[in-house]
C-alpha positions as CSV (number, residue, x, y, z in Angstrom):
1,M,-0.1,0.0,-0.1
2,S,2.7,2.2,0.9
3,V,4.4,1.2,-2.1
4,A,1.5,1.9,-4.1
5,V,0.8,5.0,-2.3
6,V,4.5,5.8,-2.8
7,G,4.0,4.6,-6.1
8,G,0.9,6.7,-6.6
9,M,2.7,9.6,-4.9
10,S,5.6,8.8,-7.3
11,V,3.2,8.9,-10.2
12,A,1.5,11.9,-9.0
13,V,4.8,13.4,-8.5
14,V,6.1,12.6,-12.1
15,G,2.8,13.5,-13.5
16,S,3.1,16.9,-11.7
17,V,6.5,17.5,-12.9
18,S,5.5,16.4,-16.5
19,A,2.6,18.8,-16.3
20,A,4.7,21.5,-15.0
21,A,7.3,20.8,-17.8
22,A,4.7,21.0,-20.3
23,T,3.4,24.2,-18.8
24,G,7.0,25.4,-18.8
25,R,7.3,24.6,-22.4
26,R,4.0,26.4,-23.3
27,G,5.2,29.5,-21.3
28,E,8.4,29.6,-23.0
29,E,6.9,29.0,-26.3
30,G,4.5,32.0,-25.4
31,F,7.4,34.0,-24.6
32,I,9.6,33.0,-27.2
33,L,7.2,33.7,-30.1
34,P,6.7,37.4,-29.3
35,A,10.5,37.7,-28.8
36,V,11.1,36.3,-32.2
37,V,8.6,38.5,-33.8
38,A,10.1,41.5,-32.1
39,I,13.6,40.6,-33.4
40,L,12.3,40.1,-36.9
41,L,10.5,43.3,-36.7
42,V,14.0,45.1,-35.5
43,V,15.7,43.3,-38.3
44,A,12.9,44.4,-40.9
45,L,13.1,48.1,-39.6
46,A,17.0,47.8,-39.7
47,A,17.0,46.3,-43.3
48,A,14.4,48.9,-44.5
49,G,16.7,51.7,-42.8
50,A,19.6,50.2,-44.6
51,V,17.8,50.2,-48.0
52,K,16.6,53.8,-47.5
53,A,20.0,54.8,-46.5
54,L,21.6,53.1,-49.5
55,Q,19.0,54.7,-51.8
56,T,19.7,58.0,-50.2
57,R,23.3,57.5,-50.8
58,T,22.9,56.4,-54.2
59,A,20.7,59.4,-54.9
60,A,23.3,61.6,-53.2
61,T,26.0,60.0,-55.3
62,A,24.1,60.4,-58.5
63,D,23.4,64.1,-57.5
64,Q,27.1,64.6,-56.9
65,A,28.0,62.9,-59.9
66,A,25.7,65.2,-62.0
67,S,27.1,68.3,-60.0
68,L,30.6,67.3,-60.9
69,R,29.7,66.8,-64.5
70,L,28.1,70.2,-64.6
71,Q,31.1,71.7,-63.0
72,G,33.3,70.2,-65.5
73,V,31.1,71.6,-68.4
74,A,31.4,75.1,-66.7
75,D,35.0,74.9,-66.3
76,G,35.7,73.6,-69.8
77,V,33.5,76.3,-71.2
78,V,35.4,79.1,-69.4
79,R,38.7,77.7,-70.5
80,L,37.3,77.5,-74.1
81,M,36.3,81.1,-74.1
82,A,39.6,82.1,-72.7
83,M,41.4,80.2,-75.6
84,S,39.0,81.9,-78.1
85,L,39.8,85.3,-76.6
86,V,43.6,84.6,-76.7
87,V,43.3,83.6,-80.4
88,Q,41.1,86.5,-81.5
89,H,43.1,89.2,-79.5
90,G,46.6,87.8,-78.9
91,R,47.0,86.1,-82.2
92,R,44.4,88.1,-84.4
93,R,42.6,84.9,-85.7
94,P,38.9,84.2,-85.7
95,G,37.5,82.8,-82.4
96,L,34.1,82.1,-81.0
97,G,33.0,85.6,-81.5
98,L,31.0,86.0,-78.3
99,P,29.7,89.6,-77.3
100,E,32.3,91.1,-75.0
101,D,29.9,93.6,-73.2
102,G,28.5,91.0,-70.7
103,T,25.7,90.0,-72.7
104,A,24.3,86.8,-71.5
105,V,24.2,83.7,-74.1
106,A,22.5,80.5,-73.6
107,C,23.7,77.4,-75.3
108,P,21.9,74.1,-75.4
109,L,24.1,71.1,-75.2
110,S,23.6,67.3,-75.2
111,A,22.0,65.3,-72.4
112,G,19.5,68.1,-71.4
113,V,22.4,70.3,-70.3
114,T,22.3,74.1,-71.1
115,V,25.4,76.5,-70.4
116,V,24.7,80.2,-70.0
117,V,27.9,82.3,-70.7
118,S,29.0,85.8,-70.8
119,V,32.3,87.7,-71.5
120,Q,32.8,91.1,-70.0
121,D,35.7,93.2,-71.3
122,Q,37.1,95.1,-68.3
123,A,38.0,98.1,-70.2
124,G,34.2,98.9,-70.3
125,L,33.9,99.1,-66.6
126,I,35.0,101.7,-64.1
127,D,38.1,100.8,-62.4
128,L,38.0,101.5,-58.6
129,N,41.9,102.0,-58.5
130,A,42.8,103.9,-61.6
131,S,39.7,106.0,-62.3
132,P,39.9,109.6,-60.8
133,R,37.4,111.1,-58.6
134,P,35.5,113.4,-61.2
135,F,35.3,110.6,-63.6
136,M,33.7,108.4,-61.2
137,E,31.3,110.9,-60.1
138,D,30.2,111.4,-63.7
139,A,29.8,107.8,-64.2
140,F,27.8,106.9,-61.2
141,R,25.4,109.8,-62.1
142,V,25.0,108.2,-65.7
143,L,24.1,105.1,-63.7
144,G,21.3,106.9,-61.9
145,V,23.0,107.6,-58.7
146,P,21.8,110.8,-57.2
147,D,24.3,113.8,-57.3
148,R,25.0,113.9,-53.4
149,E,25.5,110.1,-53.1
150,A,27.8,109.9,-56.4
151,A,30.0,112.8,-54.8
152,A,30.3,111.0,-51.5
153,L,30.9,107.6,-53.2
154,A,33.7,108.7,-55.5
155,A,35.4,110.7,-52.7
156,E,35.2,107.6,-50.2
157,I,36.6,105.4,-53.0
158,V,39.6,107.8,-53.3
159,D,40.2,107.8,-49.5
160,A,39.7,104.0,-49.4
161,R,42.5,103.4,-51.9
162,D,45.0,106.1,-51.0
163,A,47.6,105.9,-48.3
164,D,46.9,109.2,-46.6
165,D,44.6,110.0,-43.6
166,V,43.2,113.2,-45.1
167,P,39.8,112.8,-46.2
168,E,38.7,114.2,-49.6
169,P,35.8,116.6,-49.6
170,N,32.5,114.6,-48.9
171,G,35.2,111.7,-48.2
172,A,35.9,109.5,-45.3
173,E,38.8,108.4,-43.3
174,A,39.1,106.6,-40.1
175,P,37.2,109.5,-37.8
176,Q,34.4,109.7,-40.2
177,Y,34.0,106.0,-40.3
178,R,33.9,105.8,-36.2
179,A,31.4,108.6,-36.3
180,R,29.1,106.5,-38.5
181,G,29.5,103.5,-36.0
182,L,31.8,101.6,-38.5
183,P,34.6,99.6,-36.3
184,E,37.0,99.6,-39.1
185,G,38.3,102.7,-41.2
186,P,39.4,102.4,-44.8
187,R,42.1,100.0,-45.9
188,N,44.2,102.9,-47.4
189,A,45.4,100.5,-50.0
190,P,44.2,99.6,-53.6
191,F,40.9,97.8,-53.9
192,E,41.5,93.9,-54.3
193,T,37.9,93.0,-55.2
194,V,34.8,94.6,-56.4
195,E,32.9,93.5,-53.2
196,E,34.9,95.9,-51.2
197,I,32.6,98.9,-52.1
198,E,30.1,97.4,-49.7
199,T,32.3,98.7,-46.8
200,L,32.1,102.4,-47.7
201,P,30.3,104.5,-45.3
202,S,27.7,106.0,-47.8
203,M,27.1,102.5,-49.7
204,T,23.8,101.0,-49.4
205,E,22.6,97.5,-50.6
206,A,20.5,99.2,-53.3
207,L,23.6,101.3,-54.5
208,A,25.9,98.5,-54.4
209,A,23.6,96.2,-56.6
210,R,23.4,99.1,-59.2
211,L,27.2,99.7,-59.2
212,R,28.6,96.1,-58.9
213,P,28.0,95.2,-62.6
214,F,29.9,98.3,-63.8
215,V,33.1,98.5,-61.6
216,T,36.2,96.4,-61.7
217,V,39.8,96.3,-60.5
218,Y,41.1,95.0,-63.8
219,N,41.0,98.0,-66.0
220,A,44.4,99.5,-65.3
221,N,44.0,102.3,-68.0
222,G,41.3,103.8,-66.1
223,G,39.4,104.8,-69.3
224,I,36.0,103.5,-70.6
225,D,35.3,101.9,-73.8
226,G,31.6,102.5,-74.1
227,S,31.2,99.8,-76.8
228,V,31.9,97.0,-74.2
229,T,30.0,98.5,-71.3
230,P,27.0,96.3,-70.1
231,G,24.0,97.7,-72.0
232,R,26.4,100.4,-73.6
233,V,25.2,102.8,-71.0
234,F,28.4,104.7,-71.3
235,A,28.1,105.0,-75.1
236,G,26.5,108.2,-76.8
237,G,26.8,111.8,-76.7
238,V,24.9,112.6,-73.5
239,L,27.5,111.8,-70.9
240,A,29.1,114.4,-68.8
241,H,32.3,116.3,-69.9
242,D,34.9,114.2,-67.7
243,L,33.3,110.8,-68.9
244,N,33.7,111.6,-72.4
245,R,37.3,112.9,-71.8
246,R,38.1,109.5,-70.4
247,A,36.8,107.5,-73.4
248,A,39.3,104.9,-74.7
249,T,39.6,102.0,-77.1
250,S,39.7,98.8,-75.3
251,P,43.4,97.2,-75.3
252,H,41.8,93.7,-75.1
253,Q,43.9,92.6,-72.0
254,A,41.4,91.7,-69.2
255,Y,38.1,89.9,-69.4
256,A,35.7,88.5,-66.9
257,L,34.4,85.1,-68.0
258,T,31.3,83.4,-66.6
259,A,29.7,80.1,-67.4
260,I,26.9,78.6,-65.6
261,A,25.8,74.9,-66.5
262,Y,22.1,73.9,-66.0
263,G,21.0,70.4,-65.7
264,A,18.0,68.3,-64.6
265,R,15.8,69.3,-61.7
266,G,17.3,72.7,-61.2
267,A,21.0,71.5,-60.6
268,Q,23.6,73.8,-61.6
269,A,27.3,74.5,-61.4
270,G,29.1,77.8,-62.4
271,R,32.6,79.2,-62.8
272,R,33.9,82.8,-63.1
273,A,37.4,83.8,-63.8
274,I,39.4,86.6,-65.0
275,L,41.5,86.2,-68.1
276,S,44.7,88.5,-68.5
277,I,46.1,88.8,-71.9
278,N,49.4,90.5,-72.4
279,A,50.5,90.3,-75.9
280,L,53.6,92.2,-75.8
281,R,55.1,90.1,-72.9
282,N,53.2,86.9,-74.3
283,V,51.9,86.4,-70.8
284,T,48.3,84.9,-70.7
285,G,46.6,83.5,-67.6
286,L,43.2,82.7,-65.8
287,I,43.2,84.5,-62.3
288,A,40.6,85.0,-59.6
289,W,39.2,81.4,-60.4
290,R,35.9,80.9,-58.4
291,H,32.5,79.4,-58.3
292,A,29.5,81.3,-59.8
293,H,26.0,80.9,-59.3
294,G,22.6,81.8,-61.4
295,P,20.2,82.9,-62.2
296,F,21.6,84.6,-65.4
297,P,18.6,86.5,-66.7
298,G,18.0,87.6,-70.3
299,A,20.2,85.0,-72.0
300,A,19.6,84.1,-75.6
301,P,21.0,82.1,-78.2
302,H,24.2,83.2,-80.3
303,P,25.9,81.8,-83.2
304,A,28.9,81.1,-80.8
305,C,26.8,78.3,-79.4
306,A,27.5,76.0,-82.3
307,G,31.2,76.3,-81.8
308,I,30.8,75.6,-78.0
309,A,28.7,72.6,-78.6
310,L,31.0,71.1,-81.0
311,A,33.9,71.6,-78.7
312,L,32.2,70.0,-75.7
313,D,30.3,67.3,-77.7
314,P,32.3,66.5,-80.9
315,G,30.4,63.2,-81.5
């Protein structure tokens, strides 16, 4: 009996252990299944993230490649224009024949790319270092700057570029800068870039935007060839006396070259450089090599586009 009882108890114990084990397995299965699902979800999310990241990197790589291609087009066109100008004005042979007064030219190329170019002879612009004060005053008035502002800006340009601390009439040296709350006075050295006009005390954003296309630091002769001024605003017989007196024929020695290449989805890349030609010394070079950006309004087709397209896409 005891054995039986013991056996019954043993059986009961074994049955209880077996039941407990079965219950444990069911509990583990109930725990493992959600855990596996959770892991699979994490893996799926990670995989989706990896795919998205790969797609993003692929798109970014494609966009970067497209941007590099556009930059290559812009750089190549600038070099082509430089070579053309050297051939035309250094070697007296036919070149592309692009307008040299800053006119924007739009040239369609292959693969949906359009390049907008301009050539600006610096002899058609007001030199911030070489132009005398009366000449600058007259030129600024022709550009629509009121008399008072024209006189002040011309004087401030002279004060900014000369080495002394004596202000021109209506001009500004260090005390006048401080009186207007400007922490730094004039450099008292030649202008290095056109953008430096923005630091003049009497300059405003509106005046700077009006003057910027018409000033330079690369017209060392200091005169103006009205035939290559943007819009030919300095050409004609209605100019003031000193402006007419400073009229000059371009020596074809310095040019601003700009090329903006446009691709799909608004992508663009650009280049702007200054070409220096010195036929007497047989020295030619591209200087002030920098990025450029659009928009470039008013661009129109030109016969020179055929030569540009042929050079970039000979096939």
